[in-house]
C-alpha positions in Angstrom: -0.1 -0.1 -0.1 1.4 3.6 -0.9 -0.3 6.6 -0.2 2.2 8.1 -2.9 1.4 11.5 -3.0 0.9 12.5 0.6 3.0 16.0 0.5 4.6 17.0 4.0 4.5 20.7 5.2 5.9 22.5 7.9 4.4 22.4 11.1 4.6 24.6 14.3 3.7 24.9 18.0 2.3 27.9 19.8 5.3 29.0 21.7 4.3 31.4 24.5 1.9 29.2 26.4 0.1 29.9 29.6 0.7 27.5 32.7 -2.8 26.2 33.8 -3.7 23.2 36.0 -5.0 20.5 34.3 -6.6 17.3 35.6 -6.1 14.1 33.1 -9.0 12.9 31.4 -7.6 9.2 31.7 -4.6 7.2 33.6 -2.2 4.3 33.0 -5.5 2.2 33.2 -5.9 -1.4 34.5 -2.2 -1.8 34.3 -1.5 1.5 36.3 -1.0 -0.3 39.6 2.3 -1.8 37.6 3.8 1.2 36.7 6.9 2.3 38.5 7.6 5.5 39.5 10.6 6.3 37.0 8.3 5.2 34.0 8.5 6.6 31.0 5.3 9.2 30.5 3.1 9.4 27.8 0.1 12.1 27.1 -2.1 11.3 24.6 -5.5 12.8 23.6 -9.0 11.8 24.5 -11.3 11.0 22.0 -11.5 8.1 18.9 -8.3 6.8 19.3 -8.1 6.9 23.4 -9.6 3.2 24.0 -6.8 1.7 21.2 -3.7 3.8 22.6 -4.7 2.5 26.3 -5.1 -0.9 25.4 -1.9 -0.8 23.4 -0.1 0.6 26.4 -1.7 -1.8 29.1 -1.0 -4.9 27.3 2.9 -3.2 26.9 3.0 -2.7 30.8 2.0 -6.3 31.3 4.3 -7.9 29.2 7.1 -5.4 30.4 6.8 -4.6 33.8 10.3 -3.5 33.7 9.8 -0.9 31.0 6.6 0.5 31.9 4.5 3.4 30.7 2.4 6.0 32.3 -0.3 7.0 30.1 -2.3 10.3 30.8 -5.2 11.7 28.5 -6.1 15.3 27.9 -8.5 16.9 25.7 -7.1 18.5 22.6 -7.4 22.2 23.5 -5.9 21.6 26.9 -3.3 19.4 25.7 -1.9 21.9 23.5 -1.6 24.4 26.3 -0.1 22.0 28.5 2.7 20.5 26.1 3.7 23.8 24.9 4.3 24.9 28.6 6.1 21.7 29.5 7.9 21.3 26.7 9.2 25.1 27.1 10.3 24.4 30.5 12.2 21.1 29.8 9.8 19.0 31.5 7.8 17.5 28.6 6.7 13.6 28.9 9.1 10.9 27.4 6.4 10.7 24.7 5.6 13.9 23.3 2.5 13.8 21.1 2.3 16.0 18.3 1.7 16.8 14.0 5.0 16.7 12.9 6.8 19.1 10.6 7.2 22.9 12.0 5.8 22.4 15.5 8.5 19.5 15.6 10.9 22.0 14.3 10.5 24.3 17.2 11.1 21.3 19.4 14.3 20.3 17.6 15.6 24.0 17.5 15.0 24.0 21.2 17.0 20.9 21.9 13.9 19.2 23.2 13.6 15.8 21.1 15.9 13.0 20.2 17.2 12.4 16.6 15.6 9.2 15.8 17.3 8.5 12.4 20.1 6.1 14.2 17.1 4.1 15.6 15.8 3.5 12.4 18.7 2.8 10.8 19.2 0.0 13.3 15.9 -1.1 13.0 14.6 -1.0 9.3 11.5 -3.1 10.0 10.4 0.0 11.9 11.1 2.4 9.1 9.3 -0.1 6.7 6.3 -0.3 8.5 5.4 3.0 7.6 4.0 5.1 4.3 7.0 6.5 3.3 5.2 9.8 2.6 3.7 9.8 5.9 7.0 9.2 7.6 8.5 12.3 5.9 6.3 14.5 7.6 8.5 13.8 11.2 11.7 15.0 9.5 13.5 18.4 9.9 16.3 19.2 7.8 16.8 15.4 6.4 16.3 13.8 10.0 13.6 12.2 11.6 12.7 13.5 15.0 9.3 12.1 15.0 7.4 9.0 14.1 3.6 8.3 12.9 1.7 6.8 15.6 -2.0 6.5 14.2 -4.0 7.2 11.3 -4.1 9.3 8.0 -6.8 12.2 8.9 -8.0 14.4 5.9 -10.6 16.9 6.6 -13.9 15.6 5.1 -17.6 17.1 4.4 -19.8 15.0 6.3 -23.5 15.3 6.2 -27.1 13.9 7.4 -28.9 12.1 4.6 -32.1 12.3 6.2 -31.8 16.1 6.8 -31.1 16.5 2.9 -33.9 14.1 2.2 -36.2 16.5 4.2 -34.8 19.5 2.2 -35.0 17.7 -1.0 -31.1 18.6 -1.4 -28.3 16.9 -3.0 -24.6 17.2 -1.3 -23.1 20.3 -2.9 -20.2 19.7 -5.8 -19.5 23.2 -6.1 -19.6 26.3 -3.7 -22.4 28.0 -5.8 -24.3 24.8 -4.9 -23.2 25.0 -1.3 -24.3 28.6 -0.8 -27.9 27.6 -2.6 -28.4 24.9 -0.2 -28.4 27.6 2.9 -31.8 28.7 2.0 -33.2 25.4 1.5 -32.2 24.0 4.9 -33.2 27.3 6.6 -36.8 26.9 5.0 -37.2 23.4 6.6 -35.7 24.4 10.3 -32.3 22.9 9.5 -29.2 25.0 10.4 -27.0 24.3 7.1 -23.6 23.7 8.9 -22.4 22.8 12.5 -19.2 24.6 13.7 -17.1 24.3 16.6 -16.2 28.1 16.7 -15.3 28.2 20.4 -12.3 25.8 19.7 -11.4 28.3 16.8 -9.4 25.4 14.8 -12.5 23.9 13.1 -12.9 27.4 11.6 -9.6 27.1 10.0 -10.6 24.3 7.7 -12.8 26.5 5.6 -9.8 28.8 5.0 -7.7 26.0 4.3 -10.2 24.4 1.6 -11.1 27.7 0.1 -7.7 28.9 -0.4 -6.7 25.4 -1.8 -9.4 25.2 -4.1 -9.1 28.9 -5.5 -5.5 29.2 -5.6 -4.1 25.8 -5.1 -1.3 24.8 -2.7 1.3 27.0 -3.7 -0.4 29.8 -2.3 0.2 28.2 1.6 3.5 26.9 0.7 4.7 30.3 0.2 3.0 31.5 3.5 4.7 28.6 4.9 8.2 29.4 3.6 7.7 33.0 4.9 7.7 34.9 1.9 7.0 38.5 2.4 3.5 39.7 1.8 2.3 35.7 1.1 -1.1 36.6 2.8 -1.8 39.0 0.2 -2.3 36.5 -2.5 -5.7 37.1 -3.9 -6.7 33.7 -3.0 -6.7 34.4 0.4 -9.0 37.5 0.0 -11.7 35.8 -2.0 -11.6 32.8 0.8 -12.0 35.2 3.5 -14.6 37.0 1.8 -17.0 33.6 0.8 -16.5 32.6 4.6 -18.0 35.8 5.4 -20.7 35.7 2.9 -21.7 32.1 4.3 -21.9 33.8 7.9 -24.1 36.7 6.4 -26.3 34.0 4.8 -26.8 32.1 7.7 -24.8 29.2 6.9 -23.8 28.3 10.4 -26.0 27.2 13.2 -26.9 30.2 15.7 -24.4 30.5 18.6 -21.8 28.7 16.8 -18.9 30.6 18.6 -19.9 28.9 22.1 -19.9 25.4 20.5 -16.7 23.5 21.9 -15.4 20.6 19.4 -13.5 18.8 22.3 -17.2 17.7 23.7 -18.0 16.6 20.1 -21.0 19.1 20.6 -20.6 20.2 17.0 -20.8 16.8 15.5 -23.7 15.6 17.7 -25.6 18.5 16.6 -25.1 16.8 12.5 -26.0 13.4 13.5 -29.2 14.6 15.6 -30.5 16.4 12.6 -30.0 19.9 14.0 -27.5 20.9 11.4 -27.3 19.3 7.8 -23.4 19.2 7.6 -20.1 19.7 9.3 -16.6 20.1 7.7 -14.3 18.0 10.1 -11.4 15.9 10.2 -11.6 12.2 9.3 -10.9 11.5 13.1 -14.6 12.3 14.3 -15.9 9.3 12.5 -14.5 7.3 15.4 -16.4 9.4 17.8 -19.8 9.3 15.9 -19.1 5.3 15.3 -19.2 5.3 19.2 -21.6 7.9 20.2 -24.2 7.8 17.4 -23.7 4.0 16.5 -27.5 3.4 15.1 -26.8 6.9 12.9 -23.7 5.4 11.4 -24.7 1.6 11.0 -28.1 2.8 9.2 -26.6 4.5 6.6 -27.7 8.2 7.1 -24.3 9.3 7.6 -23.0 10.6 4.2 -19.5 11.9 3.4 -17.7 13.6 0.5 -15.0 16.1 -0.9 -14.9 19.7 -0.2 -16.9 21.3 -3.2 -14.7 23.1 -6.0 -14.6 26.8 -6.8 -15.4 28.4 -10.1 -12.6 29.8 -11.9 -10.5 28.0 -8.8 -6.9 26.8 -9.8 -6.6 24.1 -7.2 -7.2 20.3 -8.1 -10.3 19.1 -6.8 -8.6 16.1 -5.6 -6.3 17.9 -3.3 -6.7 17.9 0.5 -6.0 19.3 3.7 -5.7 17.7 7.3 -3.4 15.7 9.4 -1.2 12.9 7.6 -1.0 11.6 11.2 0.0 12.1 14.6 3.5 11.4 15.7 5.5 10.2 18.8 8.8 12.2 19.7 10.8 11.4 22.4 11.9 13.8 24.9 15.6 14.7 25.2 15.3 15.4 28.9 14.1 11.9 29.6 16.4 9.5 31.6 18.4 6.6 29.8 15.9 4.2 31.0 12.7 6.1 30.1 14.3 6.7 26.7 15.2 2.7 26.4 11.5 2.2 27.4 9.9 4.3 24.6 12.2 3.2 21.9 11.5 -0.3 22.7 7.6 0.3 22.9 7.9 2.0 19.3 9.6 -1.1 18.0 7.7 -3.6 19.5 4.6 -2.3 21.2 3.2 0.0 18.2 1.5 -1.3 15.1 1.1 -4.9 16.3 -1.4 -6.8 14.5 -3.6 -6.6 17.3 -3.1 -2.6 17.4 -3.6 -2.0 13.8 -6.6 -4.3 13.9 -8.1 -2.2 16.9 -7.3 1.0 14.8 -9.0 -0.3 11.9 -12.0 -1.4 14.1 -12.1 2.0 15.8 -12.7 3.3 12.3 -9.6 4.6 11.6 -6.8 4.1 8.5 -3.4 3.5 10.1 -0.6 4.6 8.5 1.3 1.4 7.8 1.6 -0.4 4.6 -0.3 -3.6 3.5 -3.4 -3.1 5.1 -5.8 -3.3 2.1 -7.4 -6.5 3.0 -8.0 -5.6 6.3 -9.6 -2.2 5.1 -11.7 -4.0 2.9 -13.0 -6.6 5.5 -14.1 -4.0 8.2 -17.7 -3.3 8.6 -16.8 0.4 8.1 -15.2 -0.5 4.9 -17.0 2.1 2.9 -15.7 5.1 5.0 -12.3 4.0 5.5 -11.6 3.2 1.8 -12.9 6.5 0.9 -10.6 8.2 3.4 -7.8 6.3 2.2 -8.6 6.9 -1.5 -8.8 10.7 -0.4 -5.2 10.6 0.9 -4.0 8.0 -2.1 -5.3 9.9 -4.9 -4.4 13.4 -3.7 -1.8 15.2 -5.8 -1.2 17.6 -2.6 -1.9 16.9 0.9 -1.4 20.3 2.8 -1.2 19.6 6.6 -3.0 21.9 9.0 -2.1 25.5 9.1 -2.2 25.9 12.8 0.4 23.2 12.9 2.6 24.5 10.0 3.1 27.6 10.7 5.3 29.4 13.4 4.1 29.4 16.7 3.0 33.4 16.7 1.6 33.1 13.2 -0.4 30.2 14.3 -1.8 31.8 17.6 -2.3 35.0 15.4 -3.9 33.2 12.6 -6.4 31.6 14.8 -7.6 34.5 16.7 -7.6 36.6 13.8 -9.5 33.9 11.9 -12.3 33.8 14.9 -12.7 37.5 14.2 -13.7 37.0 10.2 -16.3 34.6 11.5 -17.6 36.9 14.0 -17.8 39.6 11.4 -15.5 42.2 13.6 -12.6 42.4 11.3 -12.5 42.4 7.2 -10.6 40.5 5.0 -8.3 43.4 4.3 -7.6 43.8 7.9 -6.8 40.0 8.2 -4.4 40.3 5.7 -2.7 43.2 6.9 -2.3 41.7 10.6 -1.2 38.1 9.2 1.3 39.6 6.8 2.8 41.4 9.9 3.6 38.3 11.6 6.0 36.4 8.6 9.0 35.5 10.0 7.9 35.7 13.6 
């Protein structure tokens, strides 16, 4: 299996963290009592992959009590704040969960993560398990500092088939068709789109795809490369304008700015029929499979690609999202913790049981040779759809909030929030973002 055209992009983490007290949403699980006080530490995210990771670590701890791992889980938004604070202070966990690229580069530049190139050279079977194009997202300056740890995650347009039947509508293939659906759904008392605006990062999926469809991947490539004035590309202004036109038309559910994605409230609005559609990551399928099993099993969930934009330069097959999540190993960990971590990466991850568990959860693992497993899954329609999106994409652009420098990423999400709330104009957004170039 070869997702041959996944394109890596730079990633970054927000630099200036605000220290907060966070309670872990999980623990080391049933094997927790066997975890030693000097165990390797691992922070994961709550959500669809949580049970799979928990089981993997529990199994590892039971089989390797002398190389145990202490696992804690955090909600996405809380984790990003906590980890940037901890890593910045040189107190990150042994396993640093991330998204690769520029976020990773900030760790590398600060000397906070180990070079894993030698580990891969000594253990070629580990390197060979991965889809090569995904593995490259863990590289900085030709050296590997992070290894993929879960599934490929393009952003998908999900929809409620019952809502579409009620409105007598079809999934939009073009932006004009999307805009024409807004009054149709409003007429039958259904919000066209759900949006977790309180979390801000879901807003970004709209900007990413619109810029991609209008201007192609080169527009963001120039932004990520810190080219002066790159935000002034006409595709950015047109995308921001279209977002505000959709807001003006009533395209998003009332109160979207107070809806949090971490609680899955945004996806729940779609599968309960209060909204017709949601633009979200491939990862939310796992949540819906668990929280709305009847809705998914009954075939009421639809999914499709983001619409084309008339006159746009971008290939309709291009996607945005996350090629995978990654583990980096903290340079500040003890030798014993590092050994435990690398042994787990080699022998505890992507075992047959772990790979099967990921597929059973509704995810596409980033490893080679799993086509037959995907075809045998009850979720094969969605899994093969996601696999096809990634495999056939001429360009797979990494989520911008991870691709940009810390200062730019924070500024972009804050300013984009103001765009959705109609508090600033596209021109003001562009001016403020151009001022962050190189920072």
